[in-house]
Phi, psi and omega in degrees: 000129180283115182221025175256122176251123183261127176234165183299317185265341183205171176231135181247125181217127178059031180081001180253137179260122182257152180280146169239346179298127180061024182302328181294347180260359190254141172237162170299123182094002175299143175235151180174206182242136177285133179244139181230068181294146179293132177066016176227172182293140167289148183199167172266128170270100185287137181235345182189187173213154174293145180302135182302324181298337181264359180270091184254161175073026180287133177236154177222153175200154174282140172237140188268129178281139172282093186295339180291337180253357183291130181238132179299323183294335182267357177285331187101168185293327181224147175231129176271123180236142177270110184227156180291129172235115187054037176085356182248123180290118180222158178290133178227138178277129177243144173292160183301322182296312180295317180297319180299312182297319183286331175287320180297327183260011177064021172284334174245142181235155171266131178241127180262127172253134183216152173234129179297150185299328177298323178287330175293319177302314179297319180297321178296312183290337176274001182233075189303322181294319179290324178299319178298318178299313180300319178297317181296330181282351172067220188292342181273353184296134180217160175233137174274110185247358172219138177222154173248133174242150175262127180227156172294152190301321182294313178296320183300326183302328179292339184256016183270167171069039175056044178284157177281138183241133176258123178262145173215169180223132182275179180295340178276359179082006183267135176295149161235144177238127186234138175229154172078172173087350182057227180276352181263152177284342180292130178086359178279149172236126181236134175237148172280131184238078174290152186297335179280011176274344187289131181263324179201164184204162176238144181253156169231146179258142189263137170260132185249146171248108184272120173264094187295326182299318181261359181057044180239135173250125180245135175290132180241343181196161173225141180239137177303137177235097186281160171302139179094348177274146181284000000 
């Protein structure tokens, strides 16, 4: 069932409103401060990211766009889509017109990558340097724990049905996301996930347990912080 509505400032899926402001700067696991400028889009100001090695439990699935409500003007001037180039899926910039036509005809799909909040809590506590940064940023500190990527339909199929995704990072600092194949390389699908590939994202706010005796703050929970919330 098509239940994704795309808007200029946000994306709505399953009753949840996701951010699109500064999406090109966001990666899964990005950390930073939430900004709420007057008369402008709310967004995450990314300042760092959680170590990829600590991002466990990543799942992905295709979500269907409601093409009847899709508007070219709300896509933005450019859309980054992961498409095969010489047989290798990589991010490519598409103009709004091309992206609109390919989304309307299902040549491009939206794929949601997500990490459960419990796994984000563990990732924070397993990353003491990043945890310190989040504590220092105070009430504005946020983590991007869900992102949407645009992929060509054939590549997207490998990432459907809540499959487990393995993240890695190359010497160039660019993410790769891999599904399938078990311990063998046969049957695996790997895509390059540069940060400007993100189409929309969801933030979570951290709940802290302060141990005053040891002067240690431990993350104990994370709560979804949707677009449009103060």
